[in-house]
KEKE-3310 file (N, C-alpha, C; in steps of 0.2 Angstrom, whole numbers, plus 5000, padded with zeros to 4 digits):
npx = (4924:4937:4941:4945:4956:4959:4973:4978:4986:4979:4983:4989:4986:4973:4974:4977:4981:4974:4961:4961:4962:4950:4941:4945:4941:4927:4925:4929:4920:4908:4911:4908:4917:4921:4925:4935:4941:4957:4960:4969:4973:4986:4988:4985:4996:5002:4995:4998:5007:5023:5033:5028:5028:5042:5047:5041:5047:5061:5061:5064:5053:5047:5037:5030:5018:5011:5011:5003:4991:4988:4986:4975:4966:4964:4959:4947:4942:4942:4953:4957:4966:4977:4979:4990:4993:4997:5009:5015:5015:5010:5007:5018:5030:5032:5020:5016:5023:5017:5004:5006:5011:4999:4993:4988:4987:4998:4998:5005:5003:5013:5014:5022:5039:5045:5053:5066:5068:5065:5056:5047:5046:5057:5061:5067:5067:5060:5065:5071:5078:5090:5099:5097:5096:5090:5099:5106:5102:5105:5107:5094:5090:5098:5094:5082:5070:5058:5044:5050:5058:5072:5073:5061:5064:5075:5069:5060:5069:5076:5065:5062:5073:5072:5060:5064:5073:5065:5057:5067:5074:5066:5051:5039:5030:5019:5015:5019:5013:5015:5012:5015:5025:5037:5040:5041:5052:5063:5063:5067:5080:5086:5087:5076:5065:5061:5052:5041:5034:5021:5013:5000:4989:4980:4962:4948:4931:4920:4916:4906:4911:4910:4902:4912:4909:4904:4915:4929:4945:4959:4963:4970:4972:4978:4988:4995:5010:5028:5033:5023:5024:5016:5017:5027:5020:5010:5017:5022:5012:5005:4996:4990:4987:4977:4962:4965:4960:4964:4964:4965:4974:4987:5004:5009:4999:4996:5006:5005:4992:4996:5004:4996:4990:4980:4974:4973:4964:4964:4957:4958:4955:4944:4930:4930:4920:4917:4929:4931:4920:4926:4937:4929:4923:4933:4945:4957:4968:4981:4995:5007:5018:5034:5041:5045:5031:5019:5006:4995:4978:4971:4975:4970:4957:4954:4957:4946:4935:4937:4946:4960:4977:4991:5008:5024:5039:5042:5045:5032:5023:5025:5025:5012:5004:5009:5003:4991:4995:5010:5014:5009:5018:5031:5048:5054:5052:5050:5041:5035:5034:5025:5013:5011:5008:4996:4987:4987:4981:4968:4964:4961:4952:4935:4935:4949:4951:4942:4947:4959:4952:4944:4954:4960:4949:4948:4960:4958:4947:4952:4963:4963:4950:4937:4931:4942:4951:4945:4945:4959:4963:4956:4963:4976:4974:4971:4983:4992:4987:4990:5004:5007:5003:5011:5009:5010:5019:5026:5028:5021:5008:5001:4998:4986:4982:4991:5003:5017:5033:5045)
npy = (5043:5032:5016:5003:4990:4980:4971:4958:4946:4936:4934:4919:4919:4929:4947:4964:4970:4963:4967:4980:4981:4976:4985:4997:4994:4994:5007:5014:5009:5015:5028:5029:5023:5010:4994:4980:4964:4956:4943:4932:4918:4915:4902:4895:4893:4881:4871:4871:4864:4855:4859:4872:4879:4878:4886:4899:4901:4902:4914:4927:4935:4939:4932:4920:4915:4925:4936:4931:4929:4942:4947:4940:4944:4958:4957:4953:4963:4979:4989:5006:5009:4999:4993:4988:4977:4966:4956:4943:4925:4924:4933:4943:4955:4957:4957:4970:4977:4971:4975:4989:4989:4985:4997:5002:5013:5011:5008:5005:5000:5000:4990:4985:4982:4974:4976:4978:4968:4951:4946:4957:4965:4970:4966:4956:4943:4951:4964:4978:4975:4978:4971:4967:4975:4984:4980:4970:4954:4943:4939:4937:4927:4916:4915:4911:4919:4921:4913:4903:4895:4891:4889:4896:4909:4912:4913:4923:4934:4935:4938:4951:4958:4960:4967:4978:4984:4988:4998:5007:5011:5009:5013:5010:5005:5018:5027:5025:5020:5025:5021:5029:5044:5041:5028:5031:5040:5031:5023:5032:5036:5024:5024:5024:5030:5045:5053:5047:5043:5043:5048:5040:5037:5023:5021:5020:5016:5027:5027:5027:5032:5027:5037:5046:5042:5029:5021:5011:5007:5000:4994:4983:4979:4968:4957:4943:4942:4942:4954:4963:4965:4960:4950:4956:4967:4962:4955:4966:4972:4976:4969:4978:4988:4998:4989:4979:4974:4962:4959:4947:4936:4924:4918:4919:4918:4909:4910:4923:4922:4914:4922:4932:4943:4947:4959:4959:4954:4942:4939:4933:4928:4939:4945:4959:4970:4967:4969:4983:4988:4985:4994:5006:5006:5008:5018:5020:5015:5003:5002:4992:4989:4984:4986:4994:4998:5000:5006:5003:4996:4995:5006:5017:5014:5016:5030:5034:5031:5040:5037:5039:5035:5026:5023:5016:5025:5022:5020:5027:5028:5035:5048:5050:5048:5058:5069:5070:5070:5073:5066:5053:5045:5033:5028:5015:4999:5001:4995:4995:5009:5011:5004:5012:5025:5022:5019:5031:5039:5032:5035:5049:5064:5069:5081:5082:5070:5071:5081:5075:5065:5072:5077:5066:5061:5072:5071:5059:5062:5072:5066:5052:5047:5039:5048:5057:5048:5043:5054:5056:5044:5045:5056:5051:5041:5049:5056:5046:5041:5053:5053:5041:5044:5053:5067:5072:5084:5087:5081:5088:5091:5081:5083:5084:5071:5064:5066:5077:5071:5075)
npz = (4846:4852:4848:4858:4862:4875:4881:4891:4902:4914:4931:4940:4953:4958:4959:4963:4950:4940:4944:4942:4928:4924:4930:4923:4911:4912:4915:4904:4895:4900:4898:4884:4875:4863:4868:4868:4874:4875:4883:4893:4903:4914:4918:4907:4899:4904:4897:4884:4870:4872:4864:4859:4872:4875:4864:4867:4879:4875:4868:4871:4874:4862:4852:4840:4844:4853:4844:4834:4841:4844:4830:4826:4835:4831:4819:4821:4829:4825:4831:4837:4847:4856:4872:4883:4896:4908:4900:4900:4903:4890:4879:4876:4872:4859:4853:4854:4845:4834:4834:4832:4819:4813:4812:4824:4838:4852:4869:4885:4901:4915:4929:4939:4944:4935:4924:4929:4939:4941:4949:4950:4961:4968:4981:4994:5006:5015:5014:5005:4989:4977:4969:4956:4940:4925:4916:4922:4927:4933:4947:4951:4943:4947:4960:4959:4958:4951:4953:4960:4952:4942:4928:4924:4929:4922:4909:4911:4914:4901:4893:4898:4896:4882:4882:4889:4880:4870:4877:4880:4868:4857:4846:4850:4864:4860:4870:4887:4903:4919:4936:4946:4951:4956:4951:4937:4938:4941:4930:4920:4925:4923:4909:4901:4888:4891:4885:4881:4892:4904:4919:4926:4938:4946:4949:4960:4964:4972:4990:5004:5019:5037:5050:5062:5076:5074:5070:5073:5080:5070:5053:5041:5025:5014:5004:5012:5013:5012:5006:5009:5023:5033:5043:5051:5056:5063:5073:5080:5086:5100:5115:5122:5113:5101:5094:5079:5063:5052:5035:5022:5010:5008:5007:5020:5029:5039:5048:5052:5058:5069:5076:5080:5093:5107:5103:5090:5075:5064:5049:5037:5020:5011:5002:4990:4993:5006:5012:5010:5018:5030:5030:5029:5042:5051:5060:5056:5043:5039:5030:5027:5019:5014:5002:4986:4984:4972:4969:4979:4979:4990:4998:4990:4991:5005:5006:4999:5007:5016:5026:5036:5033:5038:5035:5029:5024:5009:4992:4983:4992:5004:4999:4995:5006:5014:5009:5016:5030:5037:5048:5048:5041:5043:5046:5035:5040:5054:5063:5076:5078:5067:5072:5083:5078:5071:5081:5088:5079:5079:5091:5091:5095:5089:5081:5078:5071:5061:5053:5047:5040:5031:5024:5018:5010:5001:4994:4988:4979:4971:4964:4963:4960:4950:4940:4937:4932:4921:4913:4911:4905:4892:4887:4887:4877:4866:4865:4862:4849:4842:4843:4836:4823:4820:4822:4835:4844:4856:4873:4881:4877:4883:4896:4902:4902:4910:4923:4919:4919:4917)
capx = (4927:4941:4939:4951:4957:4964:4977:4980:4986:4977:4988:4987:4983:4970:4976:4975:4982:4968:4955:4962:4961:4943:4938:4946:4937:4920:4926:4930:4913:4904:4913:4906:4921:4920:4930:4935:4947:4961:4961:4971:4974:4993:4989:4984:5003:5003:4991:5001:5012:5030:5036:5026:5031:5049:5048:5040:5052:5067:5060:5065:5047:5044:5036:5024:5011:5008:5010:4997:4985:4986:4984:4968:4961:4963:4955:4940:4940:4947:4954:4961:4971:4978:4981:4993:4994:5002:5011:5018:5020:5007:5007:5024:5031:5032:5013:5015:5025:5012:4998:5008:5011:4993:4990:4985:4991:5000:4999:5006:5004:5018:5010:5027:5046:5048:5059:5073:5067:5061:5050:5043:5045:5063:5060:5069:5067:5057:5069:5072:5084:5092:5104:5096:5094:5088:5105:5109:5096:5108:5106:5087:5089:5102:5090:5075:5066:5052:5040:5055:5061:5078:5071:5056:5067:5079:5065:5058:5075:5077:5060:5062:5079:5070:5055:5068:5076:5059:5056:5073:5076:5061:5046:5033:5024:5019:5014:5020:5010:5018:5007:5018:5031:5043:5041:5044:5059:5067:5064:5071:5086:5089:5088:5070:5064:5056:5047:5035:5032:5016:5011:4993:4987:4974:4957:4943:4925:4919:4913:4904:4914:4905:4903:4917:4906:4903:4921:4933:4952:4963:4963:4975:4969:4983:4991:4999:5016:5034:5034:5018:5025:5010:5020:5031:5015:5006:5021:5024:5005:5004:4990:4987:4986:4970:4961:4966:4957:4969:4960:4969:4976:4994:5008:5011:4993:4996:5011:5002:4987:4999:5007:4991:4989:4973:4971:4974:4960:4966:4951:4959:4953:4937:4928:4931:4915:4918:4936:4929:4916:4930:4940:4925:4921:4939:4947:4964:4971:4988:4999:5014:5022:5041:5044:5043:5024:5017:5000:4990:4971:4969:4977:4965:4950:4954:4956:4939:4931:4939:4950:4967:4982:4998:5012:5031:5041:5045:5042:5028:5018:5026:5023:5005:5001:5011:4998:4986:4998:5017:5015:5007:5023:5036:5054:5053:5054:5049:5034:5033:5031:5019:5008:5010:5005:4990:4983:4987:4975:4962:4962:4960:4945:4931:4937:4955:4951:4938:4952:4962:4947:4942:4960:4960:4944:4949:4965:4955:4943:4956:4968:4962:4943:4935:4930:4948:4954:4942:4948:4966:4963:4954:4969:4981:4973:4971:4990:4995:4985:4993:5011:5007:5002:5017:5007:5012:5025:5029:5024:5017:5001:4998:4998:4979:4981:4995:5008:5023:5038:5052)
capy = (5040:5027:5009:5001:4983:4979:4965:4956:4940:4936:4930:4913:4921:4935:4952:4971:4972:4960:4971:4987:4980:4975:4991:5002:4992:4996:5015:5016:5008:5020:5035:5029:5020:5003:4991:4973:4962:4950:4941:4925:4916:4913:4894:4892:4891:4874:4867:4872:4859:4856:4863:4879:4882:4879:4892:4905:4902:4904:4919:4934:4939:4941:4925:4920:4914:4931:4940:4928:4931:4949:4948:4937:4949:4964:4955:4952:4970:4985:4994:5012:5009:4993:4995:4982:4977:4960:4953:4937:4923:4921:4938:4945:4962:4957:4959:4977:4979:4968:4980:4995:4987:4984:5003:5004:5017:5007:5010:5000:5001:4996:4989:4983:4983:4968:4978:4977:4963:4946:4945:4963:4969:4973:4964:4949:4942:4957:4970:4981:4972:4981:4967:4967:4981:4983:4977:4964:4951:4937:4937:4935:4920:4912:4914:4908:4924:4921:4907:4898:4891:4893:4890:4901:4915:4914:4914:4930:4938:4936:4942:4957:4961:4962:4972:4984:4987:4992:5004:5012:5014:5008:5018:5007:5008:5025:5030:5021:5023:5023:5023:5034:5048:5037:5023:5035:5043:5026:5021:5037:5035:5018:5025:5023:5035:5049:5057:5042:5041:5048:5046:5040:5033:5019:5024:5016:5019:5031:5023:5031:5029:5028:5043:5045:5038:5022:5018:5009:5004:5000:4989:4982:4975:4966:4950:4941:4940:4946:4961:4967:4967:4959:4947:4961:4972:4958:4954:4972:4975:4974:4967:4984:4993:4998:4983:4980:4969:4960:4955:4945:4929:4924:4912:4919:4919:4904:4913:4929:4920:4911:4927:4937:4944:4949:4965:4957:4949:4940:4936:4929:4931:4942:4949:4966:4974:4966:4973:4990:4989:4985:5000:5011:5006:5009:5025:5021:5010:5003:4999:4990:4987:4986:4986:5000:4997:5005:5010:4998:4998:4996:5013:5021:5013:5019:5037:5035:5031:5045:5034:5041:5029:5026:5019:5017:5029:5018:5021:5032:5027:5041:5054:5050:5049:5065:5074:5070:5072:5070:5062:5047:5041:5031:5025:5009:4994:5003:4992:4998:5016:5011:5003:5018:5030:5020:5019:5038:5041:5029:5038:5056:5066:5069:5086:5081:5065:5073:5085:5070:5061:5076:5078:5060:5061:5077:5069:5054:5065:5076:5062:5045:5045:5037:5053:5059:5042:5042:5060:5055:5039:5048:5060:5046:5038:5054:5058:5040:5041:5058:5051:5036:5047:5058:5074:5075:5088:5086:5077:5093:5090:5075:5085:5083:5064:5062:5071:5077:5068:5077)
capz = (4851:4850:4849:4862:4863:4881:4881:4898:4905:4921:4935:4943:4960:4956:4963:4961:4943:4937:4946:4939:4921:4923:4932:4918:4905:4913:4915:4897:4892:4903:4894:4878:4871:4862:4872:4868:4878:4873:4890:4894:4910:4914:4918:4900:4897:4905:4893:4877:4868:4875:4859:4860:4878:4874:4859:4870:4884:4872:4863:4873:4874:4856:4849:4835:4848:4855:4838:4831:4846:4842:4824:4825:4839:4827:4813:4824:4831:4821:4836:4836:4852:4860:4878:4885:4904:4909:4894:4901:4898:4883:4874:4875:4870:4851:4851:4854:4838:4829:4835:4829:4812:4810:4812:4830:4843:4857:4876:4890:4908:4919:4935:4944:4943:4932:4919:4932:4944:4938:4953:4950:4968:4972:4988:4996:5013:5019:5014:4998:4986:4971:4966:4949:4936:4919:4912:4925:4931:4935:4954:4952:4940:4952:4967:4957:4961:4948:4955:4963:4947:4938:4921:4923:4931:4916:4903:4912:4913:4894:4890:4901:4892:4875:4883:4891:4874:4867:4881:4880:4862:4852:4845:4853:4864:4859:4877:4893:4909:4926:4941:4951:4949:4959:4946:4931:4939:4941:4923:4916:4927:4920:4902:4897:4884:4895:4881:4880:4899:4908:4926:4927:4944:4946:4953:4963:4965:4978:4995:5009:5026:5042:5054:5067:5081:5072:5068:5079:5079:5064:5049:5037:5020:5010:5003:5018:5010:5015:5004:5012:5030:5038:5049:5056:5059:5068:5079:5084:5088:5107:5117:5124:5107:5099:5090:5072:5059:5046:5030:5016:5010:5005:5010:5027:5033:5045:5053:5055:5063:5075:5080:5082:5100:5109:5100:5082:5073:5057:5046:5031:5013:5011:4996:4990:4996:5013:5014:5010:5024:5036:5030:5030:5049:5055:5061:5052:5039:5040:5024:5030:5014:5014:4996:4982:4982:4966:4971:4981:4979:4997:5000:4987:4994:5012:5005:4996:5012:5021:5032:5036:5032:5040:5030:5029:5019:5004:4986:4982:4998:5009:4996:4994:5013:5017:5007:5021:5036:5037:5054:5046:5038:5047:5043:5033:5045:5061:5064:5082:5076:5063:5076:5088:5074:5069:5087:5089:5074:5081:5098:5091:5096:5083:5077:5075:5066:5055:5049:5044:5036:5026:5019:5014:5005:4996:4990:4983:4974:4966:4961:4962:4958:4943:4935:4935:4929:4914:4909:4910:4900:4886:4885:4885:4870:4861:4864:4859:4842:4838:4842:4831:4817:4819:4823:4841:4844:4862:4878:4885:4875:4887:4903:4905:4903:4915:4925:4916:4924:4915)
cpx = (4931:4938:4946:4951:4962:4967:4980:4980:4985:4982:4985:4984:4980:4973:4974:4976:4976:4962:4955:4960:4953:4939:4939:4942:4930:4920:4925:4923:4908:4905:4911:4911:4919:4926:4930:4941:4950:4963:4963:4972:4982:4993:4987:4991:5004:5000:4994:5006:5019:5034:5035:5029:5038:5051:5047:5045:5059:5067:5062:5059:5044:5043:5030:5018:5008:5007:5003:4990:4983:4983:4977:4963:4959:4959:4948:4937:4945:4948:4958:4967:4971:4982:4984:4994:4999:5003:5013:5014:5017:5007:5013:5025:5031:5025:5012:5017:5020:5006:5000:5008:5005:4989:4987:4990:4992:5001:5000:5007:5009:5016:5015:5034:5049:5053:5066:5073:5063:5055:5045:5043:5051:5063:5063:5070:5065:5061:5070:5079:5084:5098:5104:5094:5092:5093:5108:5103:5099:5107:5099:5086:5092:5098:5083:5069:5059:5049:5045:5058:5067:5076:5066:5059:5071:5075:5062:5063:5076:5071:5060:5068:5076:5064:5059:5071:5071:5058:5061:5075:5071:5056:5039:5035:5024:5018:5015:5017:5013:5012:5009:5024:5038:5045:5044:5051:5064:5068:5068:5078:5090:5090:5082:5069:5058:5051:5040:5031:5026:5014:5003:4991:4981:4968:4953:4937:4924:4915:4912:4907:4909:4907:4909:4915:4905:4909:4925:4940:4955:4961:4969:4973:4975:4984:4995:5005:5022:5034:5029:5019:5020:5013:5023:5026:5012:5010:5022:5017:5004:4997:4986:4985:4978:4968:4962:4963:4962:4965:4965:4972:4983:4998:5010:5005:4993:5001:5008:4996:4990:5002:5002:4990:4981:4970:4971:4968:4962:4960:4952:4956:4946:4936:4929:4927:4916:4924:4934:4925:4921:4934:4936:4922:4927:4941:4954:4965:4978:4991:5006:5019:5030:5045:5042:5036:5022:5012:4994:4983:4968:4970:4972:4958:4949:4953:4949:4934:4932:4943:4957:4971:4988:5002:5020:5033:5045:5042:5038:5023:5019:5024:5016:5002:5003:5006:4992:4989:5005:5018:5012:5012:5029:5042:5052:5056:5053:5041:5031:5030:5025:5012:5006:5006:4998:4985:4983:4981:4968:4959:4961:4953:4941:4934:4944:4955:4947:4943:4956:4958:4946:4948:4961:4955:4945:4955:4962:4951:4947:4961:4966:4954:4942:4934:4937:4952:4952:4945:4955:4967:4961:4960:4975:4980:4973:4979:4994:4993:4989:5001:5011:5007:5007:5015:5008:5018:5029:5025:5020:5010:4997:4997:4991:4978:4985:5000:5014:5029:5045:5054)
cpy = (5034:5020:5006:4993:4983:4972:4963:4949:4940:4932:4924:4914:4928:4941:4959:4973:4969:4965:4977:4986:4980:4981:4996:5000:4995:5004:5017:5015:5013:5027:5034:5025:5012:4999:4983:4971:4956:4948:4934:4924:4913:4905:4891:4890:4883:4869:4867:4866:4860:4860:4871:4882:4883:4885:4898:4906:4905:4910:4926:4938:4941:4935:4925:4919:4920:4935:4937:4929:4938:4950:4946:4942:4955:4963:4955:4959:4975:4990:5000:5012:5002:4995:4989:4983:4971:4957:4945:4932:4922:4927:4941:4952:4962:4959:4966:4980:4976:4973:4987:4994:4987:4991:5006:5008:5012:5010:5004:5003:4997:4996:4987:4985:4978:4970:4977:4972:4958:4945:4951:4967:4972:4972:4957:4948:4948:4963:4972:4977:4975:4977:4967:4973:4979:4980:4971:4960:4944:4935:4934:4928:4915:4910:4912:4913:4924:4914:4901:4893:4894:4894:4895:4908:4917:4916:4922:4935:4940:4940:4949:4961:4964:4968:4979:4988:4991:4998:5009:5015:5013:5014:5016:5004:5015:5029:5024:5024:5020:5025:5028:5038:5044:5032:5026:5037:5037:5023:5026:5037:5029:5018:5024:5030:5040:5052:5053:5041:5046:5044:5046:5035:5028:5023:5018:5020:5022:5026:5028:5028:5031:5035:5041:5041:5031:5018:5016:5006:5005:4994:4988:4977:4974:4959:4949:4938:4944:4953:4966:4969:4965:4955:4952:4965:4968:4957:4960:4975:4972:4972:4973:4990:4993:4992:4984:4973:4968:4956:4953:4938:4929:4918:4913:4920:4915:4907:4919:4927:4918:4917:4932:4937:4945:4955:4964:4952:4948:4936:4932:4932:4934:4945:4956:4971:4973:4970:4980:4992:4989:4992:5006:5012:5007:5016:5026:5015:5009:4999:4998:4988:4989:4986:4992:4999:5002:5009:5005:5000:4999:5003:5018:5020:5016:5026:5038:5035:5036:5042:5035:5034:5031:5021:5020:5021:5026:5019:5027:5033:5034:5047:5055:5052:5056:5070:5075:5073:5069:5065:5055:5042:5040:5028:5018:5004:4995:5001:4994:5005:5016:5009:5008:5023:5028:5021:5027:5041:5039:5032:5046:5058:5067:5075:5085:5075:5067:5077:5080:5066:5065:5077:5072:5059:5066:5074:5063:5057:5069:5072:5055:5042:5043:5042:5056:5054:5042:5048:5059:5049:5041:5052:5056:5043:5043:5056:5052:5040:5047:5056:5046:5039:5052:5065:5077:5078:5088:5083:5082:5093:5085:5077:5084:5075:5061:5067:5071:5076:5071:5084)
cpz = (4849:4852:4852:4863:4870:4881:4888:4899:4912:4925:4938:4950:4958:4961:4960:4954:4939:4938:4943:4931:4920:4925:4926:4912:4906:4913:4908:4893:4894:4900:4887:4873:4869:4864:4871:4872:4875:4880:4890:4901:4909:4915:4912:4897:4898:4900:4885:4876:4871:4870:4859:4866:4878:4869:4863:4875:4881:4868:4865:4873:4868:4852:4844:4839:4850:4849:4835:4835:4844:4835:4823:4829:4835:4821:4815:4826:4829:4826:4834:4840:4855:4866:4882:4893:4905:4903:4895:4905:4891:4878:4872:4872:4862:4849:4851:4847:4833:4829:4831:4821:4809:4810:4818:4834:4849:4864:4880:4897:4912:4927:4941:4941:4939:4927:4922:4938:4942:4942:4953:4956:4970:4979:4989:5003:5017:5019:5006:4995:4979:4968:4958:4946:4929:4914:4916:4929:4933:4942:4955:4949:4945:4958:4965:4959:4957:4949:4957:4958:4943:4931:4920:4924:4925:4910:4904:4911:4905:4891:4892:4898:4885:4877:4885:4885:4870:4870:4880:4874:4856:4851:4848:4860:4863:4865:4882:4899:4915:4931:4946:4948:4951:4953:4940:4932:4938:4934:4919:4918:4925:4913:4898:4893:4888:4891:4880:4887:4901:4914:4926:4932:4942:4949:4956:4964:4971:4983:5001:5016:5031:5046:5060:5073:5080:5069:5074:5076:5072:5060:5044:5031:5015:5009:5009:5015:5013:5013:5007:5020:5035:5044:5054:5059:5065:5074:5083:5087:5095:5109:5120:5119:5105:5095:5083:5069:5053:5041:5024:5016:5007:5009:5017:5031:5039:5050:5056:5060:5069:5079:5083:5090:5101:5105:5092:5080:5065:5054:5040:5025:5014:5004:4996:4994:5004:5016:5014:5016:5030:5036:5031:5038:5053:5055:5057:5048:5039:5033:5026:5025:5015:5008:4992:4980:4977:4968:4973:4981:4986:5000:4997:4990:5001:5011:5003:5002:5018:5027:5031:5036:5035:5036:5032:5023:5014:4998:4986:4988:5002:5006:4996:5001:5016:5015:5011:5027:5036:5043:5053:5043:5042:5043:5041:5038:5052:5062:5071:5081:5072:5067:5081:5084:5072:5076:5089:5085:5077:5088:5097:5092:5089:5079:5074:5070:5060:5050:5045:5038:5030:5021:5015:5009:5000:4991:4985:4978:4969:4962:4959:4961:4951:4938:4933:4931:4922:4910:4907:4904:4893:4883:4883:4878:4865:4859:4860:4851:4839:4838:4837:4824:4815:4820:4830:4841:4850:4867:4882:4883:4879:4894:4906:4906:4909:4917:4921:4921:4922:4918)
residu = (MET:ALA:LYS:VAL:LEU:LEU:ALA:HIS:VAL:PHE:TYR:ARG:ARG:PRO:GLY:GLY:GLU:ASP:ALA:VAL:VAL:MET:HIS:GLU:ALA:GLU:LEU:MET:ARG:SER:ALA:GLY:LEU:GLU:VAL:GLU:MET:LEU:GLU:LEU:GLN:SER:LYS:GLU:PHE:ASP:SER:LEU:SER:MET:ARG:THR:ARG:ALA:THR:ILE:ALA:ALA:SER:ASN:GLY:ASP:HIS:GLU:PHE:GLY:ARG:SER:LEU:MET:SER:ARG:ALA:LEU:LYS:ARG:PHE:ASP:ALA:ASP:VAL:VAL:HIS:PHE:HIS:ASN:LEU:TYR:PRO:LEU:ILE:GLY:HIS:GLY:ALA:MET:ALA:GLU:ALA:ALA:ALA:ALA:GLY:CYS:ALA:VAL:VAL:GLU:THR:LEU:HIS:ASN:TYR:ARG:THR:SER:CYS:VAL:ALA:GLY:THR:HIS:GLU:ARG:ARG:GLY:ALA:ILE:CYS:GLU:ASP:CYS:THR:VAL:ARG:ARG:ARG:GLY:PRO:GLY:VAL:LEU:ARG:ARG:CYS:TYR:ARG:GLY:SER:PHE:GLY:GLN:SER:LEU:ALA:MET:ALA:ARG:ALA:MET:SER:GLY:HIS:TRP:ASN:MET:LEU:ALA:ALA:GLY:SER:VAL:PRO:HIS:ARG:VAL:LEU:CYS:LEU:THR:GLU:PHE:GLN:ALA:ARG:ARG:LEU:ILE:ALA:SER:GLY:ALA:ASP:GLY:SER:ARG:LEU:LEU:VAL:LYS:PRO:ASN:SER:VAL:ALA:GLY:TYR:GLN:GLY:ASP:ASP:TYR:GLY:ASP:ARG:GLU:GLY:ALA:CYS:CYS:VAL:ALA:ARG:VAL:SER:SER:GLU:LYS:GLY:ILE:VAL:GLY:LEU:VAL:HIS:ALA:TRP:SER:ASP:SER:ALA:CYS:PRO:ILE:THR:VAL:CYS:GLY:ASP:GLY:PRO:GLN:LEU:ALA:GLU:ALA:THR:ARG:LEU:ALA:GLY:ARG:ALA:VAL:LYS:VAL:VAL:GLY:PRO:VAL:GLU:ASN:LEU:ALA:ALA:ARG:ARG:VAL:MET:ALA:SER:SER:ARG:VAL:ALA:VAL:VAL:SER:SER:VAL:TRP:PHE:GLU:VAL:LEU:PRO:LEU:ALA:LEU:LEU:GLU:ALA:LEU:ALA:ALA:GLY:THR:PRO:VAL:VAL:CYS:PHE:ASP:VAL:GLY:GLU:LEU:GLY:GLU:VAL:VAL:ARG:ARG:VAL:ASP:SER:ARG:LEU:VAL:LEU:PRO:VAL:GLY:ASP:PHE:ASP:GLY:LEU:ALA:GLY:ALA:ALA:CYS:TRP:VAL:ALA:GLY:LEU:ASP:ARG:ARG:GLN:TRP:GLU:ARG:LEU:SER:ASP:SER:ALA:LYS:THR:LEU:TYR:GLU:ARG:VAL:TYR:SER:ASP:ALA:VAL:ASN:VAL:GLU:ARG:LEU:LEU:GLY:VAL:TYR:ALA:GLU:ALA:ARG:ARG:ALA:HIS:SER:GLY:SER:ALA:THR:ASN:THR:GLY:GLU:ALA:CYS:GLU:ALA:GLY:GLN:ASP:ILE:GLN)
# end
């Protein structure tokens, strides 16, 4: 079994990506792999000396600080594979080259769209924004799209330029994991080396949903921010609609609470288990994202509980939900239609609803379960090690690890 080092910078505001990293670490340990973590907190950047911070900001993402972190970590733990997640600001893509030079196979998971958008979302003011590309990030810098700062946006744009060059033309990482086919197609269309890309979705643990008779209404579990469309959803939800419970924290929580009508209950931030209970006791879950959502955990958790999902046709979301029922997918921005579709599902009789629920559960078990994810991860690591040693002959060998996107 391989020895795996996971490298990740945890975000200032905890989110799904952080949860995925910790979950996959436990999955790999349960599969018998020896796993160590190189984990840092993004806020640690603030405690560095001014000189070190300036050096990192001016480095284009390849800096001695991150390379030294990696070198020291590999001296403590003789890894076969280094799996990178969030690199910025403290690790940088130079650490991937450092790991490869030390003899390790290198895998990277791309959790967002930061290669072509400094904010990572391609969303601005509640709508899709594609003003920036992998070769042009000026608009995002001028608009201060990364943390509202011109300087930090410029530093991120420069770092992602170097990162993109590595993805497009370099030999490292040996395998790049995309969470969806939509994400992979965009990268290839932009010029990424498709021979190194694999599609490997995230997974969540199974969860038993309630019986039809014990469920009621709708739910929405998400960060309350513009890209998630929560304010638009709450505004469109009429007082005569089925009841909906909205769980989540974020910069627009106060606005969503103010706009909530009689049928909307905004409960704010909740722990994950409480959120899963809400989804398991609802007849339908709403994913109102208006951006190219990569693969939200709330979607997978709803499917795991056998809870049908309604969503907008944006990014991969529509493709996933159509595999349950095409009637559950609405044109992006049609909040009235989204609310109507959710209430339609909530009002179905037992036989009709259970048909949708069974389809959702089957999709989870076949694609997004932990058992499937473990098998894919093991295959990815084996393929990366073969690629690093030069023995891999084609990406077809990795089909069991992830979907072939070429």
